[in-house]
Residue, then its C-alpha position, 0 to 999 in steps of 0.5 A: x928291300x927298301x930303296x937305298x938311302x943316299x948320303x951326300x958327302x964332301x968328296x974333297x974333305x979327307x975326313x969325309x972320304x975316310x967316313x965313306x970308306x968306313x961305310x963302304x967297308x961296314x955296310x955289307x947290305x949295300x944300304x947306302x949310296x953316295x953323292x959328292x957335294x961337288x957332283x950334280x946329284x949332290x948339289x941338287x940334293x943339298x939345294x932341295x933340302x935347304x942346304x948351301x952346296x957352296x958352304x957345306x957344313x951339313x951332313x945329309x942323309x936321305x932315307x925313306x923319303x925323309x932328310x936327316x942332317x948333322x948328328x941325327x944323320x950320323x947316328x941314323x947311318x951308324x945304327x943302320x949298319x946293324x949289329x953293335x952299331x945300333x948303339x949309336x942311337x944312344x947319341x940321342x941322349x945328348x941334347x941335339x943342340x950340344x951334339x950339333x954345336x960340336x958337329x958344326x965346330x968339326x965341320x968348320x975346321x975339317x980341312x984344317x984338322x984333317x986335310x983336303x984332297x985336290x979331287x973328289x974321292x974316287x971309288x974302285x970299279x967294284x964300288x962305282x955302282x954305289x955312287x950317284x956321280 
């Protein structure tokens, strides 16, 4: 098995926390590990890949030595779940500029539309090994 992929997420964003819960539920192979943007590992990974951890508008996936962001990252994560989720690769039929523009609008408004938590998402003890911080 190859090294686990790492997803850097906004742990105080309600939508982002639901996304992580979704992945924990459907990633039965344990392919993904998670790093909150506010954590030491998450901040470092964002900075290493040219993203501002204090203005996190990007979703970051690190997989097989490469970094993916925004809608390319989302499509890869979903397809990586296997089964019917592989159809997420069809998102690539939509021009990246359109996809990423829609993603950026969502990212800029995520707290207003979906809410914000006071603390980062906390995994259950059974899930804790999948989190870097």
